[in-house]
C-alpha positions in Angstrom: 29.5 -10.7 -9.8 28.8 -8.4 -6.9 25.0 -8.6 -6.2 23.3 -6.5 -3.5 19.9 -6.6 -2.0 18.0 -3.5 -1.0 15.0 -4.6 1.1 12.1 -2.5 2.3 8.4 -2.2 2.6 8.4 0.6 0.0 4.9 1.7 1.2 5.2 3.8 -0.9 8.5 4.2 -2.7 9.8 7.8 -2.0 12.3 10.0 -3.6 14.5 9.1 -0.6 14.3 5.4 -1.5 15.1 6.2 -5.2 18.1 8.3 -4.2 19.5 5.2 -2.3 18.6 2.8 -5.1 20.1 4.8 -7.9 23.3 5.4 -6.0 23.6 1.8 -5.0 22.9 0.6 -8.6 26.1 2.6 -9.6 28.2 0.7 -7.1 27.1 -2.9 -7.7 26.9 -5.0 -10.8 23.5 -6.1 -9.9 21.0 -4.6 -7.4 17.8 -6.5 -6.3 15.2 -4.3 -4.7 13.1 -6.5 -2.5 9.6 -5.5 -1.4 8.3 -7.0 1.8 5.1 -8.8 1.2 3.6 -8.4 4.6 5.3 -5.8 6.8 5.6 -7.3 10.3 5.1 -4.1 12.3 2.5 -2.3 10.3 -0.3 -2.7 7.9 0.6 -1.4 4.4 -1.5 1.2 2.8 -0.7 0.1 -0.7 -1.1 -3.5 -1.9 1.9 -5.5 -2.7 1.1 -5.4 -6.4 1.0 -1.5 -6.2 4.2 -1.3 -4.3 5.9 -3.7 -6.8 4.7 -1.7 -9.7 5.8 1.7 -8.2 9.2 0.3 -7.6 9.4 -1.3 -11.1 8.3 1.9 -12.8 10.7 4.0 -10.7 13.7 1.8 -11.5 13.0 0.8 -15.2 15.7 3.2 -16.4 18.4 1.3 -14.3 19.4 -1.7 -16.3 21.2 -3.6 -13.5 18.2 -3.2 -11.0 15.5 -5.9 -10.6 12.6 -6.2 -8.3 11.5 -9.1 -6.2 9.5 -9.8 -3.0 10.4 -11.0 0.5 8.2 -13.2 2.4 10.3 -14.2 5.4 13.9 -13.5 6.5 16.0 -11.0 4.6 19.0 -13.4 4.8 16.9 -16.1 3.0 16.0 -13.6 0.2 19.6 -12.7 -0.1 20.6 -16.3 -0.5 17.8 -16.8 -3.1 19.0 -14.0 -5.3 22.7 -14.6 -4.8 23.4 -11.4 -2.9 26.2 -11.1 -0.5 25.5 -7.4 0.5 22.5 -5.7 2.0 22.0 -2.1 1.1 20.3 0.3 3.6 19.8 3.9 3.7 20.3 6.1 6.8 18.6 9.4 7.5 19.3 10.1 11.1 20.6 8.6 14.3 17.2 7.0 15.0 17.7 5.0 11.7 21.1 3.9 12.7 20.1 2.5 16.0 17.5 0.2 14.3 19.6 -0.7 11.3 22.6 -1.5 13.6 20.4 -4.1 15.5 19.1 -5.5 12.2 22.7 -5.8 10.8 23.8 -7.7 13.9 20.9 -10.1 13.8 21.4 -10.7 10.1 25.1 -11.3 10.7 24.2 -13.8 13.3 22.0 -15.6 10.8 24.5 -15.4 8.0 28.1 -14.5 8.7 28.9 -14.0 5.1 26.2 -11.3 4.5 27.5 -7.8 4.8 25.4 -4.6 5.4 26.4 -1.4 3.7 24.8 1.9 4.4 24.2 4.9 2.1 23.6 8.2 3.9 20.5 9.9 2.6 21.3 12.9 0.3 20.6 16.2 2.0 17.8 17.0 -0.5 15.8 13.9 0.5 17.1 13.3 4.1 13.8 14.2 5.7 11.6 12.1 3.5 9.9 9.0 5.0 7.1 6.8 3.8 5.2 7.4 7.0 5.6 11.1 6.8 4.4 11.1 3.2 1.4 9.1 4.1 0.5 11.4 6.8 0.9 14.5 4.7 -1.3 12.8 2.0 -3.9 11.8 4.5 -4.5 15.3 5.7 -4.8 16.6 2.1 -1.2 17.9 1.7 0.7 17.9 -1.5 3.4 15.1 -1.8 4.7 16.2 -5.1 8.4 16.0 -5.2 8.5 13.5 -2.2 7.2 10.6 -4.3 7.1 9.8 -8.0 4.2 11.4 -9.8 2.2 8.2 -10.2 2.4 7.6 -6.4 1.2 11.2 -5.7 -1.6 10.6 -8.2 -2.6 7.3 -6.4 -2.6 9.1 -3.0 -5.1 11.6 -4.5 -7.3 8.8 -5.8 -7.3 7.1 -2.4 -8.1 10.1 -0.3 -10.7 11.4 -2.8 -12.5 8.1 -2.7 -12.4 8.2 1.2 -13.9 11.7 1.2 -16.7 10.7 -1.1 
């Protein structure tokens, strides 16, 4: 069985993430979406539980997709779930530079683990979690950029902050 791992912080899951996940789910027998417990370079806005719930709700219609967490190296998580492929999405050259370095480091740690890239669909190629968070923080509408329940949660967070 061909198993792939799609790691990320998913803070929050966006329509761009879901584009990659749904397309990858069609190419692999099993796709495991792995949510990073503690992002190493930034503080997550949403709790791990919320991020897991968002991803689980968003992928419930995909029977070959499961959700787990990562608390350490991606290669260790891949071994744990039996994945021999990593799935990553690319939006722009800037993404490629970072992902290329990560792929090389992962290959150094596990020579059998391959990384495959899905180019973002044009309709969501500009969507990023950080961009969505910034729009929401300044009161902008994020409808269509994230699932409805994520947009609702943003409204709750920033309405509470204003009170």
